[in-house]
Each structure stands twice: as C-alpha cells, then as structure tokens.
C-alpha positions, 0 to 999 in steps of 0.5 A: 930800880924802876920797872922801865929801866929794868925792862930796858936792861933786860932787852939789852941783854937779850939783844946782845945775847942774840947777837953773840949766839948768831956770831957763835953759830956762824963760827961753829957751823963754818964759813958764812954763805957765799956772796953768790948764794945770798945775792950780795955782790951778784951782778947781771953779766953781759954775754950769751945765755941759754934761757928756759921758759918753764911751761906745762909742755916742758922746758922751752929754750931760746937764746939771749945775748946781752951787751953794753953799747954806748954805755947802754944795755941792749939784748937780742932774742935768738931763734935760729937765724932770727935776732930780735933786738931789745932796746929797753933793757935795764940792769941794776946790779943783780936785777934785770928788766926787759920790755919786749919790743913793741909789746906790753910783755916783759921779762924780769930776773935776778942774778944768782952767780951764773944763773938768772931767775925770774919770770916772763909776763905776757899781757893777755886779753881781759887782764888775764896775764900769764906769768911764766917762770924763767931760768937762764944759764950764762955762757951756754949756747945749745938749744935743747941738748948739749950734744947729739951723736950718731945718725940723725933722721932728716926732717928737711923739706915740706910737710902737710900738717894737721893741728888738732886742739883738745876739743877735736877741731882741726887746722891745716898747715904747711911745715917747712924745715931745713936741717944741718946735722941735728940742728933744725930750723923752719916754720909752720904756715897757716891761713891766719899767719905763720909761726915765725922763726922756729929753732931746735934739734932732732934727738933720739928719734924725736924733733924738738922746736921752740920760739920766744920772740917777745910774744910767741911762747911756742914749744913743739915735740914730735916722734919721727917715724918711717922712711919719709920721717913722718911726725906726730907730737904735741904743741904748746902755746903759753901756760895753757894752750895745747894741740896735737899735730901730725905731719907727712912729707908733701912737696905740693902741700899748700894753703887756701888762697889768702885773697879768698878767705875774707869777703865783703857782704853781698852788695857792698862795694866800699869800706868805711870806718870811723874811729879815734886816733891815739890822741882821741881825735875822730878819723873817718874814711871820708876825711880829706886826707884819704880822698882820691888816694889809694888806701890800704887798711890793716886790721891789727893789734900790738899783741899780734906777732904777725901784725908786727911783721906786717908793720915792719914792712908797711912802715918803710913802704909808706914812706916810699909811696905816700908821695905817689898817692898811697895812704895806710890806716891800721885799725888797732884791736887791742887787749884793753877796753880802756882807751888810754891803755889801748892808745899807749900800747899802740903808741909803743907799737908806732914808736918801735917801727917808726910808723908814720901812717894813721893808726886808729883805736878800733876795739878789743882783740876779739874777732867777733867784736871786730866784725861788729865794728866792721859790718861790711865784712862777712867776718873777721877771720884773722889779725892781720887782715889787709884791705886794698881800696882804689881811688874811687873807694872800691875794695879791690882785694882783701888779704887774710893773715900774713906770711912774714920773713920766717917763710922765706920765698912765701914772704918774698912772693907776698911783697912782690904781689903787694907792690904790683897791686899798689902800682896798679891801683896808683896807675888807675885814674 
C-alpha cells in the first residue's frame, strides 16, 4: 500500500472515530443543548423589553417596544411619557439592528430565548466611538425595581440644582419632577439645554432616574434626606463622564435669561456666513435667497439631542412661515472633519425631520472651533444657539440653548416668544 493511500485511510479512520466519539459523548452526557442555548431557532420577538445599558455608574434602564406595522418592523424608545419612534429596525431571525432616528448611533443585539444581548454604539467626535453593552429582557415593564412598598419620599416639585464635575467645576441647573407613588418623571434645565425626558423611581430612600433617547445615555442616583427631600448623588453620561449633584427645593429656582448669554462682538451689528450645503454648493448670507428676508440662523449638529428638539419645531414652522418672508439656515457642526461624512449625517438629520430649510456644513462640533468660524460672536456657548436677524441684516436677538418638550411650560413659553419675535420682525418694513 502506498504512503498517500495509507495516509488517506488513516485520516478517514480518525474522522470516523472523532464523529463516533462526539456522538457517544452526546449520548453519554444526556440530551444535547437546547435550541435557545445555542441560538438555533431563536428569534427576535415583538413586544415590550426592559433594556439595560451597562455603564460605569451601574445599570441604566429604558423601555423598548418592538412591533410589526405593514410588514415592517418598528420600535419605540420609552422614557416616561416620551416614545421615540424607531423607523430603521432590521430583524433577521435572531439578529436585531436599530439605527437611531436622525443620529449615527445604533443598537445591535442577538436573541437568546427571552433575552437580547448586544451593544449600543455612540458616534463621538474624533472617531472615539463609545461601545456600551446592552441586555434586554422580554415582557418586563418596570424601570429600576419590579416592586416598591411602603411610604415613598415625595420629590415632586422644583429644585435648585448644582452639578460638580470631577475637576471641581460647577454648573447650576433647575430640576422639575412629578411623582405618582414610587414613579418619578421630570428633567433638569440648564443654560445650554435640558436633559430631556427622565424616568425613574424612588426606592429605599433613594432616587433613580435614567434616559436613553437615541443619543443621551444619562443615569442619576441620589440619596433623599430631610423633610424637604434634599438630594445628593451622582450623575453619569455614557462610558466615562461623571459628576456629583445636589438639589434643594426652591419654588423660585431660575436660570439666567437665555437671551443674555451669547453676544455679538463690540461694534458688530450683522451676522455673515459662507459655507457649503450638503451637495457642496457654496451658500452665503449675501445670496439673493436671503435678501430682504427675516432670517433665523441656528447653530446645530445632528449629534445634539437639543438640536433635534429644535429641528422638530423649526421644520413645520418654516413650512408655515416661509411664504410670509422667513428663511432659516442651520449651520451644522458635526463630529466629522470629513465633508462627505458630515454631509451624510446632516442629510440623515434632514430626512428624519422633513427639513426644507437650508442646512450648511460649517465645521466640527467644538465650540472653540465654531467661534473661530463665526468671529462676529464673542463666543459659542452652546449648541443650539439661535440668532434672529431682521430684513436689514441686523441681529436683533440671540437665544442660547433650548428648552424642549420635556420642560413643559418652559417649552410652551419659548414657542410663544419665538412666534411673537418672528411676527414682529416680519411686520417691520
């Protein structure tokens, strides 16, 4: 017998022996693993999930509803009263992929029985993406704790809040909360924008709040103490940012006037810009399109949740008012220095909100860099910043930050003030 034939016969006997050993081992150890354990036959289920992001501060929960509508998968992120619709949901058997609406962020997971395991990827400046482990449990509806009993400390009301970062810098805020039994909802207002919809519970003398809205990954924990329910605790954002925070009840707590924070440089009256649109076509403030028009310029970015709130308001407002002589320009400061990537992120933002006004690619999402691009401003304090310009090209007002729908009456007051300002400027000749 030749060497090659002998070798082939030996290899055959080895393979056969291995197969027999595997089969025998399976029989001798009992039944093979279940389909769920190995993922065979597993599938993503429609229904409600309690989702947990695992960040350094602990488990950050939120709700996720998945369903099929007109043969397509859709979802909703649930944070108290907020339901963020997810239109880009792809399910392939046991695999789930969700693109967050208007963002570059995404969630991917695989089904293991009633569990989904995977990660959320947050797109960050300079390509420093954050990868956050995620676990979701099917048919669980609670936020932090399945049951709470006894008397619940009442944190409903208005608070004066101080956030202190790990280097000792402080930021003032206003907290506003409502409560029913142990269930708490509310938000924090700051001079750069609100923390959007927060949901949580009081449990064993502590307050827990969280949100994941496609961009914000915010977790708050605090001890509740004293007859006025003073609060002191920790706040985490994403995979690395941490602050301490404290809060005392104060029915008169307030922030600085949002129209007083961003100013033109001394002697400057107008506001000029020259940037490309998403197609690369140069657009300037001197173009005929803007001549003799009331102009609103918004400094924004598709990564910025408060800018999303503003766009959701501006898009329909523009459709209503453009025939009256209003133009809106959004100067987009994106996470990418690469024009094509920035334009793609902006186009995604435009499509999500049905934006018909002008959006220009202005630079990267750094406030100091933005200030260099816009030297008529003393500084860029926040995204968004909204600039009101009259028909003669004069800056009349500058609004810093944004108080969105999560802030209730504050949002309604902003909308009313915005409309009054535009009506007044349109009435001028």
